[in-house]
C-alpha positions in Angstrom: 8.6 -60.8 -92.0 8.5 -60.1 -96.2 11.2 -62.8 -96.2 9.2 -65.0 -94.2 6.2 -65.3 -95.9 7.6 -67.3 -98.9 9.0 -69.9 -96.1 5.4 -69.8 -94.8 3.8 -71.0 -97.7 6.0 -73.5 -99.2 5.9 -75.6 -95.4 1.7 -74.8 -94.9 1.9 -76.3 -99.1 3.8 -79.5 -97.5 1.7 -79.6 -94.0 -1.0 -79.8 -96.3 0.2 -81.6 -99.5 -0.9 -85.4 -99.6 1.5 -87.6 -99.4 1.7 -91.5 -99.0 0.2 -91.5 -95.8 -2.6 -89.7 -96.8 -3.6 -92.8 -99.8 -6.3 -94.4 -98.8 -5.8 -98.2 -99.3 -9.1 -99.9 -100.9 -9.0 -103.8 -100.4 -11.2 -104.3 -103.2 -9.7 -105.6 -106.5 -6.9 -108.1 -107.0 -3.8 -109.5 -105.4 -1.1 -112.0 -105.7 0.8 -112.8 -102.1 4.4 -113.7 -102.3 3.3 -117.7 -102.7 2.2 -116.7 -106.2 -1.4 -117.1 -105.5 -4.0 -114.7 -106.1 -6.8 -113.8 -104.5 -10.4 -111.4 -105.8 -12.2 -109.0 -103.7 -15.9 -108.3 -104.2 -16.5 -104.3 -103.2 -17.5 -104.0 -99.5 -21.2 -103.6 -98.1 -22.3 -100.5 -96.1 -21.3 -102.8 -92.6 -17.8 -103.6 -94.9 -18.2 -107.0 -94.7 -16.5 -108.5 -98.1 -16.8 -111.7 -100.4 -14.8 -113.3 -103.0 -12.3 -115.7 -104.3 -9.2 -116.8 -103.5 -6.6 -119.5 -106.0 -4.1 -121.1 -104.0 -0.5 -121.9 -105.9 -0.2 -124.6 -102.9 -1.4 -127.2 -101.6 -0.5 -130.7 -98.8 -3.9 -132.5 -101.0 -3.2 -134.1 -103.8 -6.4 -133.2 -105.5 -6.9 -130.5 -107.7 -6.4 -127.5 -107.1 -9.8 -125.6 -107.4 -11.0 -121.4 -107.0 -12.5 -121.3 -103.7 -14.9 -118.4 -102.7 -14.1 -116.4 -99.7 -15.8 -114.1 -97.3 -14.4 -111.8 -94.5 -15.3 -107.6 -93.6 -13.0 -104.7 -93.2 -13.0 -102.5 -89.8 -13.4 -99.1 -89.6 -14.7 -99.2 -93.1 -14.4 -95.2 -93.3 -12.3 -94.3 -90.7 -8.7 -95.2 -91.6 -6.1 -94.5 -94.2 -4.9 -98.1 -93.9 -7.6 -100.4 -92.1 -7.5 -103.6 -90.8 -9.2 -106.9 -92.4 -10.2 -110.5 -91.6 -11.4 -113.2 -93.5 -12.5 -117.0 -93.8 -11.6 -119.0 -97.3 -13.3 -122.6 -97.1 -10.8 -124.8 -99.8 -13.6 -125.6 -102.2 -11.2 -129.6 -102.6 -10.2 -129.8 -99.3 -11.9 -130.3 -96.3 -9.1 -127.9 -94.8 -10.6 -123.4 -93.8 -8.3 -121.1 -93.1 -8.9 -117.8 -91.7 -6.6 -114.5 -92.7 -6.6 -111.5 -90.7 -4.4 -108.2 -91.3 -4.2 -104.7 -91.9 -4.0 -102.6 -95.5 -0.7 -100.7 -95.5 0.7 -98.1 -98.2 3.7 -98.0 -98.7 6.7 -95.9 -98.7 6.5 -95.9 -102.9 2.4 -95.8 -102.4 1.5 -98.9 -103.5 -0.8 -100.8 -101.7 0.3 -104.4 -99.5 -1.4 -106.6 -97.0 0.1 -107.8 -94.4 -1.3 -111.1 -93.7 -1.1 -113.4 -90.6 -3.0 -116.6 -91.5 -4.0 -120.0 -89.4 -5.3 -123.4 -91.7 -7.0 -126.3 -89.9 -7.1 -129.6 -92.3 -9.9 -132.5 -91.5 -8.4 -135.6 -88.9 -9.7 -138.7 -88.4 -9.7 -138.5 -84.5 -9.0 -136.5 -81.8 -5.5 -138.1 -81.1 -3.9 -136.4 -84.5 -5.2 -132.8 -83.6 -1.5 -131.8 -83.2 -1.0 -132.0 -87.0 -4.5 -130.6 -88.1 -3.5 -127.0 -87.7 -1.1 -124.7 -88.7 -0.1 -121.5 -89.6 2.1 -118.7 -91.8 2.1 -115.2 -92.7 1.4 -113.8 -96.0 2.2 -110.8 -98.4 0.7 -110.2 -100.9 0.0 -107.0 -103.5 -2.5 -105.4 -105.9 -2.0 -107.9 -109.2 -2.2 -104.7 -112.2 -2.4 -105.8 -115.8 -0.3 -105.6 -118.1 -1.7 -102.9 -119.5 -1.0 -100.3 -116.4 
């Protein structure tokens, strides 16, 4: 029994010690995706709603890229450590809107990652062009760190 006590102590510490999965993924902050686009998400309100900005690195238009507003919401703001979310970007420089949906994860190395899927709807002049008006894709975002970090 005496020899079992150190083993049980180590086991209990391992079970209650916070690991990477216990770390909460937080949407608020600055993010960069796999295409080099930058996004800033502001603080969540009491309903899980947030606002921010999106500066895309890619576009299908000839217009000059501009920072565009985003609005969204996060599900289970107080209950889940890796929450789901969605947001809409209303592009300031084109007649299109993109909706993103995803989940905020903490990976095995303890880094926060946003895995997203998006639908972009572009304006078309006639219904017969509807077939080419919607695009779909995926993006992975990582937290943008300052050079001092």
